[in-house]
The first five atom37 places (N, CA, C, CB, O) and aatype in JSON, in Angstrom:
{
  "aatype": [12, 18, 0, 19, 9, 1, 16, 7, 7, 11, 5, 18, 11, 19, 8, 6, 6, 5, 9, 10, 11, 19, 6, 11, 10, 6, 7, 16, 6, 7, 15, 5, 9, 6, 13, 3, 3, 9, 10, 12, 18, 15, 3, 7, 6, 0, 9, 16, 10, 7, 2, 14, 11, 19, 6, 2, 0, 15, 19, 11, 0, 8, 9, 10, 6, 5, 7, 11, 7, 11, 11, 5, 10, 19, 13, 11, 18, 11, 1, 1, 11, 7, 18, 1, 11, 12, 11, 7, 8, 1, 5, 8, 18, 16, 6, 9, 11, 9, 6, 15, 9, 0, 19],
  "atom_mask": [
    [1, 1, 1, 1, 1],
    [1, 1, 1, 1, 1],
    [1, 1, 1, 1, 1],
    [1, 1, 1, 1, 1],
    [1, 1, 1, 1, 1],
    [1, 1, 1, 1, 1],
    [1, 1, 1, 1, 1],
    [1, 1, 1, 0, 1],
    [1, 1, 1, 0, 1],
    [1, 1, 1, 1, 1],
    [1, 1, 1, 1, 1],
    [1, 1, 1, 1, 1],
    [1, 1, 1, 1, 1],
    [1, 1, 1, 1, 1],
    [1, 1, 1, 1, 1],
    [1, 1, 1, 1, 1],
    [1, 1, 1, 1, 1],
    [1, 1, 1, 1, 1],
    [1, 1, 1, 1, 1],
    [1, 1, 1, 1, 1],
    [1, 1, 1, 1, 1],
    [1, 1, 1, 1, 1],
    [1, 1, 1, 1, 1],
    [1, 1, 1, 1, 1],
    [1, 1, 1, 1, 1],
    [1, 1, 1, 1, 1],
    [1, 1, 1, 0, 1],
    [1, 1, 1, 1, 1],
    [1, 1, 1, 1, 1],
    [1, 1, 1, 0, 1],
    [1, 1, 1, 1, 1],
    [1, 1, 1, 1, 1],
    [1, 1, 1, 1, 1],
    [1, 1, 1, 1, 1],
    [1, 1, 1, 1, 1],
    [1, 1, 1, 1, 1],
    [1, 1, 1, 1, 1],
    [1, 1, 1, 1, 1],
    [1, 1, 1, 1, 1],
    [1, 1, 1, 1, 1],
    [1, 1, 1, 1, 1],
    [1, 1, 1, 1, 1],
    [1, 1, 1, 1, 1],
    [1, 1, 1, 0, 1],
    [1, 1, 1, 1, 1],
    [1, 1, 1, 1, 1],
    [1, 1, 1, 1, 1],
    [1, 1, 1, 1, 1],
    [1, 1, 1, 1, 1],
    [1, 1, 1, 0, 1],
    [1, 1, 1, 1, 1],
    [1, 1, 1, 1, 1],
    [1, 1, 1, 1, 1],
    [1, 1, 1, 1, 1],
    [1, 1, 1, 1, 1],
    [1, 1, 1, 1, 1],
    [1, 1, 1, 1, 1],
    [1, 1, 1, 1, 1],
    [1, 1, 1, 1, 1],
    [1, 1, 1, 1, 1],
    [1, 1, 1, 1, 1],
    [1, 1, 1, 1, 1],
    [1, 1, 1, 1, 1],
    [1, 1, 1, 1, 1],
    [1, 1, 1, 1, 1],
    [1, 1, 1, 1, 1],
    [1, 1, 1, 0, 1],
    [1, 1, 1, 1, 1],
    [1, 1, 1, 0, 1],
    [1, 1, 1, 1, 1],
    [1, 1, 1, 1, 1],
    [1, 1, 1, 1, 1],
    [1, 1, 1, 1, 1],
    [1, 1, 1, 1, 1],
    [1, 1, 1, 1, 1],
    [1, 1, 1, 1, 1],
    [1, 1, 1, 1, 1],
    [1, 1, 1, 1, 1],
    [1, 1, 1, 1, 1],
    [1, 1, 1, 1, 1],
    [1, 1, 1, 1, 1],
    [1, 1, 1, 0, 1],
    [1, 1, 1, 1, 1],
    [1, 1, 1, 1, 1],
    [1, 1, 1, 1, 1],
    [1, 1, 1, 1, 1],
    [1, 1, 1, 1, 1],
    [1, 1, 1, 0, 1],
    [1, 1, 1, 1, 1],
    [1, 1, 1, 1, 1],
    [1, 1, 1, 1, 1],
    [1, 1, 1, 1, 1],
    [1, 1, 1, 1, 1],
    [1, 1, 1, 1, 1],
    [1, 1, 1, 1, 1],
    [1, 1, 1, 1, 1],
    [1, 1, 1, 1, 1],
    [1, 1, 1, 1, 1],
    [1, 1, 1, 1, 1],
    [1, 1, 1, 1, 1],
    [1, 1, 1, 1, 1],
    [1, 1, 1, 1, 1],
    [1, 1, 1, 1, 1]
  ],
  "atom_positions": [
    [[0.88, -1.12, 0.0], [-0.03, 0.02, -0.2], [0.84, 0.94, -0.05], [-1.24, 0.19, 0.68], [1.87, 0.75, 0.59]],
    [[0.52, 2.21, -0.68], [1.34, 3.4, -1.16], [0.39, 4.63, -1.55], [2.24, 2.95, -2.46], [-0.76, 4.54, -1.97]],
    [[1.03, 5.63, -1.36], [0.2, 7.03, -1.75], [1.14, 7.99, -2.07], [-0.75, 7.67, -0.58], [2.2, 8.03, -1.44]],
    [[0.8, 9.07, -3.32], [1.56, 9.84, -3.76], [0.83, 11.27, -2.79], [1.59, 9.76, -5.5], [-0.37, 11.51, -2.74]],
    [[1.84, 11.99, -2.14], [1.48, 13.04, -1.38], [2.23, 14.3, -2.08], [1.87, 12.76, 0.14], [3.31, 14.31, -2.66]],
    [[1.17, 15.54, -1.83], [2.14, 17.01, -2.06], [2.52, 17.58, -1.04], [1.52, 18.15, -2.74], [1.73, 17.59, -0.1]],
    [[3.48, 18.07, -0.91], [3.75, 19.16, 0.4], [5.3, 19.78, 0.01], [3.78, 18.19, 2.25], [6.32, 19.19, -0.38]],
    [[5.04, 21.23, 0.29], [6.23, 21.81, 0.1], [6.57, 22.28, -1.45], [0.0, 0.0, 0.0], [7.6, 22.83, -1.85]],
    [[5.44, 21.92, -2.18], [5.61, 22.02, -3.42], [6.37, 20.93, -4.39], [0.0, 0.0, 0.0], [6.86, 21.12, -5.5]],
    [[6.31, 19.73, -3.63], [7.19, 18.56, -4.15], [6.03, 17.37, -4.1], [8.72, 18.21, -3.07], [5.01, 17.54, -3.44]],
    [[6.24, 16.3, -4.75], [5.26, 15.16, -4.42], [6.33, 14.37, -4.12], [4.16, 14.57, -5.56], [7.48, 14.54, -4.55]],
    [[5.8, 13.13, -3.06], [6.64, 12.3, -2.58], [5.63, 11.0, -2.67], [7.27, 12.76, -1.13], [4.45, 10.95, -2.33]],
    [[6.5, 9.9, -3.25], [5.42, 8.28, -3.02], [6.1, 7.86, -1.53], [5.78, 6.56, -4.59], [7.29, 7.78, -1.26]],
    [[4.92, 7.6, -0.65], [5.2, 7.32, 0.79], [4.69, 5.84, 0.82], [4.41, 8.39, 1.92], [3.99, 5.41, -0.11]],
    [[5.0, 5.16, 1.79], [4.39, 4.06, 2.51], [4.27, 4.0, 3.91], [4.98, 3.03, 2.22], [4.75, 4.96, 4.52]],
    [[3.74, 3.09, 4.59], [3.76, 2.97, 5.96], [4.52, 2.6, 6.66], [3.12, 2.5, 6.32], [4.79, 1.42, 6.46]],
    [[5.3, 3.27, 7.84], [6.65, 2.93, 8.28], [7.75, 3.66, 7.51], [6.86, 1.45, 8.17], [8.88, 3.43, 7.95]],
    [[7.67, 4.53, 6.43], [8.67, 5.22, 6.0], [9.16, 6.56, 6.62], [8.38, 5.37, 4.84], [8.33, 7.33, 7.11]],
    [[10.43, 6.84, 6.6], [10.91, 7.99, 6.99], [11.58, 8.69, 5.84], [11.74, 7.79, 8.09], [12.3, 8.2, 4.98]],
    [[11.1, 10.24, 6.05], [11.63, 10.85, 5.05], [11.61, 12.18, 5.24], [11.1, 10.52, 3.97], [10.67, 12.58, 5.94]],
    [[12.58, 13.25, 4.7], [12.53, 14.29, 4.83], [11.97, 15.34, 4.04], [13.36, 14.38, 5.04], [12.5, 15.2, 2.94]],
    [[11.21, 16.3, 4.0], [10.38, 16.99, 3.5], [10.68, 18.31, 4.01], [9.17, 16.5, 3.71], [11.32, 18.47, 5.05]],
    [[10.06, 19.61, 3.03], [10.52, 21.26, 3.14], [9.93, 21.3, 4.7], [9.6, 22.63, 1.78], [9.33, 20.37, 5.23]],
    [[10.18, 22.32, 5.19], [9.94, 22.61, 6.56], [8.35, 22.91, 7.06], [10.81, 23.82, 6.85], [7.75, 23.79, 6.46]],
    [[7.62, 22.16, 8.2], [6.32, 21.93, 8.32], [6.18, 22.53, 9.79], [5.89, 20.36, 8.07], [7.1, 22.34, 10.59]],
    [[5.07, 23.26, 10.17], [5.05, 23.68, 11.34], [4.38, 22.77, 12.06], [4.61, 24.86, 11.45], [3.44, 22.01, 11.82]],
    [[5.31, 23.1, 13.35], [5.04, 21.76, 14.46], [6.23, 21.33, 15.18], [0.0, 0.0, 0.0], [7.21, 21.22, 14.44]],
    [[6.4, 21.1, 16.21], [7.34, 20.41, 17.25], [7.26, 18.97, 17.13], [6.99, 20.77, 18.72], [6.24, 18.32, 16.93]],
    [[8.49, 18.51, 17.29], [9.3, 17.07, 17.79], [8.01, 16.3, 18.54], [10.87, 17.4, 19.1], [7.34, 16.74, 19.48]],
    [[7.9, 15.21, 17.94], [6.78, 14.46, 18.44], [5.31, 14.56, 18.21], [0.0, 0.0, 0.0], [4.48, 13.68, 18.43]],
    [[5.09, 15.87, 17.68], [3.57, 15.84, 17.29], [2.9, 15.36, 15.99], [3.16, 17.07, 17.36], [3.61, 15.29, 15.0]],
    [[1.58, 15.02, 15.89], [1.22, 14.7, 14.61], [0.89, 15.33, 13.75], [0.55, 14.1, 14.55], [0.47, 16.45, 14.07]],
    [[0.9, 15.08, 12.68], [0.3, 15.71, 11.49], [-0.5, 14.9, 10.62], [1.27, 16.26, 10.7], [-0.53, 13.67, 10.76]],
    [[-1.16, 15.52, 9.7], [-2.01, 14.66, 8.65], [-1.83, 15.5, 7.17], [-3.84, 14.57, 9.17], [-1.65, 16.71, 7.11]],
    [[-1.89, 14.75, 6.2], [-1.61, 15.15, 5.0], [-3.02, 14.86, 4.13], [-0.28, 14.4, 4.5], [-3.34, 13.69, 3.96]],
    [[-3.92, 15.99, 3.56], [-4.88, 15.9, 2.93], [-4.45, 15.82, 1.72], [-5.68, 16.73, 3.15], [-5.04, 14.92, 1.12]],
    [[-3.97, 16.14, 1.33], [-3.3, 16.42, -0.42], [-2.64, 15.21, -1.1], [-1.92, 17.65, -0.47], [-1.49, 15.03, -1.48]],
    [[-3.82, 14.36, -1.14], [-3.11, 12.97, -1.97], [-3.46, 13.09, -3.3], [-3.67, 11.4, -1.5], [-4.45, 13.76, -3.58]],
    [[-2.89, 12.63, -4.06], [-2.53, 12.37, -5.5], [-2.85, 11.2, -6.16], [-1.26, 12.44, -5.67], [-3.52, 11.19, -7.19]],
    [[-2.44, 10.25, -5.63], [-2.93, 9.27, -6.02], [-2.6, 8.22, -4.63], [-2.36, 8.97, -7.49], [-1.83, 8.44, -3.7]],
    [[-3.49, 7.02, -4.88], [-3.1, 5.74, -3.52], [-3.69, 4.58, -4.26], [-4.02, 5.95, -1.64], [-4.63, 4.67, -5.05]],
    [[-3.04, 3.44, -3.91], [-2.64, 2.25, -4.13], [-3.1, 1.49, -3.04], [-1.29, 2.17, -4.36], [-2.96, 2.02, -1.93]],
    [[-3.75, 0.11, -3.1], [-3.88, -0.77, -2.01], [-3.17, -1.85, -2.44], [-5.25, -1.09, -1.6], [-3.31, -2.87, -1.75]],
    [[-2.48, -1.9, -3.35], [-1.83, -2.97, -3.84], [-2.59, -3.89, -5.05], [0.0, 0.0, 0.0], [-1.99, -4.67, -5.79]],
    [[-3.95, -3.64, -5.07], [-4.66, -4.35, -5.94], [-5.2, -3.3, -7.33], [-5.87, -5.0, -5.03], [-5.24, -3.6, -8.52]],
    [[-5.54, -2.13, -6.7], [-6.46, -1.09, -7.64], [-5.68, 0.2, -7.28], [-8.33, -0.96, -7.19], [-5.35, 0.54, -6.15]],
    [[-5.48, 0.76, -8.26], [-4.71, 2.25, -8.33], [-5.7, 3.28, -8.49], [-3.63, 2.42, -9.61], [-6.38, 3.21, -9.52]],
    [[-5.96, 4.45, -7.5], [-6.98, 5.18, -7.63], [-6.62, 6.8, -7.85], [-7.79, 4.88, -6.46], [-6.45, 7.42, -6.8]],
    [[-6.51, 7.36, -8.75], [-6.06, 8.61, -9.29], [-7.09, 9.77, -8.83], [-5.93, 8.49, -10.9], [-8.31, 9.66, -8.93]],
    [[-6.49, 10.76, -8.38], [-7.13, 11.9, -7.59], [-7.32, 12.88, -9.09], [0.0, 0.0, 0.0], [-6.54, 12.82, -10.03]],
    [[-8.69, 13.88, -9.01], [-8.7, 14.69, -10.02], [-9.1, 15.85, -9.53], [-9.41, 14.29, -11.04], [-10.29, 16.12, -9.7]],
    [[-8.25, 16.83, -8.82], [-6.52, 16.92, -8.69], [-6.22, 15.87, -7.38], [-5.85, 18.84, -8.26], [-5.15, 15.26, -7.31]],
    [[-7.03, 15.78, -6.58], [-6.69, 15.16, -5.11], [-7.64, 13.93, -5.24], [-7.1, 16.26, -3.63], [-8.5, 13.82, -6.11]],
    [[-7.35, 12.91, -4.18], [-8.37, 11.76, -4.15], [-9.26, 12.27, -2.7], [-7.48, 9.98, -4.02], [-8.8, 12.57, -1.59]],
    [[-10.69, 12.24, -3.17], [-11.6, 12.5, -1.93], [-11.39, 11.37, -0.79], [-13.2, 12.5, -2.41], [-11.13, 10.19, -0.98]],
    [[-11.57, 12.03, 0.43], [-11.75, 11.11, 1.66], [-10.19, 10.69, 1.93], [-12.85, 9.68, 1.34], [-10.02, 9.95, 2.89]],
    [[-9.38, 10.96, 1.4], [-8.05, 10.11, 1.77], [-7.02, 10.83, 2.72], [-7.23, 9.76, 0.39], [-6.93, 12.04, 2.5]],
    [[-6.25, 10.34, 3.7], [-5.36, 11.08, 4.12], [-4.27, 10.09, 4.89], [-6.03, 12.16, 4.93], [-4.44, 8.92, 5.2]],
    [[-3.06, 10.96, 5.09], [-2.14, 10.18, 5.51], [-1.56, 10.78, 6.83], [-1.17, 9.99, 4.44], [-1.32, 11.99, 6.75]],
    [[-1.27, 10.14, 8.11], [-1.05, 10.41, 9.0], [0.57, 10.03, 9.38], [-2.06, 9.97, 9.61], [1.02, 8.91, 9.15]],
    [[1.37, 11.11, 9.96], [2.56, 10.9, 10.22], [2.57, 11.6, 11.43], [3.48, 11.23, 9.23], [1.66, 12.32, 11.84]],
    [[4.08, 11.27, 12.23], [4.45, 12.42, 13.32], [5.86, 12.71, 13.21], [4.15, 12.0, 14.87], [6.68, 11.82, 12.99]],
    [[6.19, 14.11, 13.39], [7.33, 14.84, 13.27], [8.42, 14.09, 14.13], [7.08, 16.3, 13.69], [8.15, 13.86, 15.3]],
    [[9.67, 13.7, 13.62], [10.87, 13.0, 14.52], [11.83, 14.48, 14.42], [11.76, 11.23, 13.67], [12.35, 14.63, 15.53]],
    [[12.08, 15.16, 13.85], [13.23, 16.28, 13.9], [12.97, 17.26, 13.15], [14.53, 15.89, 13.5], [12.43, 16.99, 12.08]],
    [[13.24, 18.48, 13.42], [13.14, 19.64, 13.01], [14.85, 20.13, 12.65], [12.28, 20.46, 14.15], [15.57, 20.51, 13.58]],
    [[15.36, 20.06, 11.23], [16.63, 20.76, 11.4], [16.99, 21.36, 10.12], [0.0, 0.0, 0.0], [16.18, 21.63, 9.23]],
    [[18.29, 21.57, 10.09], [18.87, 22.27, 8.7], [19.82, 21.22, 7.69], [19.95, 23.68, 9.19], [20.57, 20.4, 8.2]],
    [[19.74, 21.31, 6.82], [20.52, 20.39, 5.86], [22.11, 20.81, 5.8], [0.0, 0.0, 0.0], [22.44, 21.79, 6.47]],
    [[22.88, 20.28, 5.22], [24.44, 20.48, 4.5], [24.29, 22.11, 3.99], [24.79, 19.18, 2.86], [23.25, 22.51, 3.47]],
    [[25.28, 22.83, 4.18], [25.79, 24.04, 3.77], [25.88, 23.82, 2.22], [27.16, 24.4, 4.5], [26.6, 22.89, 1.87]],
    [[25.31, 24.48, 1.34], [25.42, 24.6, 0.02], [26.08, 25.93, -0.03], [24.11, 24.45, -0.74], [25.61, 26.87, 0.61]],
    [[27.28, 26.05, -0.87], [28.13, 27.09, -1.27], [27.56, 27.87, -2.62], [29.56, 26.45, -1.5], [27.53, 27.04, -3.53]],
    [[27.11, 29.1, -3.05], [27.27, 29.56, -3.9], [27.99, 30.51, -4.62], [26.69, 29.59, -3.9], [27.69, 31.68, -4.4]],
    [[29.0, 30.24, -5.53], [30.23, 31.12, -5.97], [29.66, 31.9, -7.39], [31.76, 30.04, -6.31], [28.99, 31.37, -8.28]],
    [[30.04, 33.06, -7.33], [30.05, 33.8, -8.54], [31.09, 34.28, -8.97], [29.34, 34.7, -8.54], [32.02, 34.55, -8.22]],
    [[31.13, 34.44, -10.01], [32.69, 34.89, -10.55], [32.63, 35.4, -12.12], [33.87, 33.42, -10.47], [32.01, 34.74, -12.96]],
    [[33.21, 36.42, -12.39], [33.23, 37.1, -13.8], [34.94, 37.14, -14.1], [32.41, 38.87, -13.76], [35.74, 37.82, -13.45]],
    [[35.2, 36.47, -14.94], [36.64, 36.49, -15.2], [37.61, 37.88, -15.6], [36.73, 35.56, -16.28], [37.18, 38.93, -16.08]],
    [[38.45, 37.7, -15.41], [39.2, 39.16, -15.58], [38.54, 40.66, -15.4], [39.68, 39.18, -16.98], [38.78, 41.72, -15.99]],
    [[37.56, 40.3, -14.29], [36.74, 41.67, -13.84], [37.32, 41.85, -12.25], [34.74, 41.42, -13.89], [37.28, 42.95, -11.7]],
    [[37.81, 40.79, -11.65], [37.83, 40.92, -10.27], [36.49, 40.63, -9.19], [0.0, 0.0, 0.0], [36.51, 40.87, -7.98]],
    [[35.56, 40.16, -9.82], [34.47, 40.07, -9.17], [34.31, 38.42, -8.82], [33.33, 40.74, -10.03], [34.35, 37.59, -9.73]],
    [[34.14, 38.08, -7.52], [34.0, 37.13, -7.07], [33.26, 37.38, -5.44], [35.28, 36.52, -7.26], [33.56, 38.13, -4.51]],
    [[32.02, 36.21, -5.66], [31.34, 36.37, -4.32], [30.72, 34.93, -3.96], [30.13, 37.58, -4.38], [30.25, 34.12, -4.75]],
    [[30.82, 34.82, -2.67], [30.65, 33.65, -2.33], [29.48, 33.32, -1.1], [31.97, 33.28, -2.04], [29.59, 34.18, -0.22]],
    [[28.75, 32.64, -0.88], [27.49, 33.0, -0.24], [27.23, 31.49, 0.25], [26.26, 33.76, -1.3], [27.62, 30.61, -0.52]],
    [[26.75, 31.2, 1.15], [26.26, 30.04, 2.03], [24.79, 29.84, 2.03], [0.0, 0.0, 0.0], [24.12, 30.86, 1.93]],
    [[24.22, 28.81, 2.13], [22.82, 28.51, 2.44], [22.35, 26.97, 3.07], [22.1, 28.75, 1.11], [22.72, 25.91, 2.58]],
    [[21.48, 27.11, 4.21], [21.39, 25.74, 4.57], [19.69, 25.75, 4.83], [22.48, 25.31, 5.99], [19.03, 26.47, 5.58]],
    [[19.24, 24.62, 3.9], [17.98, 24.78, 3.81], [17.11, 24.19, 5.12], [17.63, 24.18, 2.53], [17.59, 23.19, 5.65]],
    [[16.13, 24.61, 5.56], [15.59, 23.71, 6.37], [14.16, 22.57, 6.26], [15.46, 24.53, 7.27], [13.11, 22.81, 5.66]],
    [[14.51, 21.3, 7.02], [13.67, 20.52, 6.77], [13.22, 19.6, 7.84], [14.07, 19.99, 5.8], [13.74, 19.67, 8.96]],
    [[12.42, 18.88, 7.62], [11.21, 18.12, 8.85], [11.62, 16.7, 8.35], [9.07, 18.51, 8.64], [11.57, 16.29, 7.19]],
    [[12.0, 16.11, 9.36], [11.81, 14.64, 9.02], [10.63, 13.92, 9.81], [13.17, 13.88, 9.34], [10.41, 14.17, 10.99]],
    [[10.01, 13.16, 9.18], [8.75, 12.58, 9.43], [8.73, 11.0, 8.98], [7.67, 13.44, 8.65], [9.28, 10.44, 8.03]],
    [[7.91, 10.5, 9.99], [7.57, 8.6, 10.1], [6.31, 8.76, 9.59], [7.51, 7.61, 11.87], [5.64, 9.59, 10.21]],
    [[5.6, 8.05, 8.35], [4.37, 7.65, 8.15], [4.07, 6.91, 8.89], [4.1, 7.26, 7.18], [4.87, 6.04, 9.23]],
    [[2.73, 6.98, 9.44], [2.21, 5.87, 10.36], [1.06, 5.39, 9.72], [1.86, 6.31, 11.82], [0.96, 4.18, 9.92]],
    [[-0.05, 5.93, 8.88], [-0.97, 5.3, 8.41], [-1.58, 6.12, 7.22], [-1.83, 4.97, 9.44], [-1.72, 7.34, 7.33]],
    [[-1.9, 5.51, 6.2], [-2.47, 5.57, 5.25], [-3.86, 5.32, 4.9], [-1.89, 5.08, 4.78], [-3.94, 4.11, 4.66]],
    [[-5.33, 6.05, 4.72], [-6.4, 5.74, 4.95], [-7.11, 6.64, 4.08], [-6.66, 5.72, 6.23], [-6.94, 7.86, 3.95]],
    [[-8.37, 5.5, 3.2], [-9.03, 6.23, 2.12], [-10.48, 6.12, 2.93], [-8.91, 5.48, 0.42], [-11.49, 6.62, 2.44]]
  ]
}
């Protein structure tokens, strides 16, 4: 059994007991969250596609960690002009564990 959910402008294929990192969500560690933006659902035999969402479907998960990813360096350079600029960025994420998929 799996589902395709949309959160943070991205789509994720999830199944029960899966741990994944998504864009930062509101909530504290240990709290329960529910996704109702389900694009597709499969129970192993039949596949249900949403138009655009599957009605009455939900995915429940709980938050394991709120954190920041590794630093990404952004370096801008123009040859022969003496222009160099370096900047860093760390993306916030939320690590969640999928508990149940219900239709």
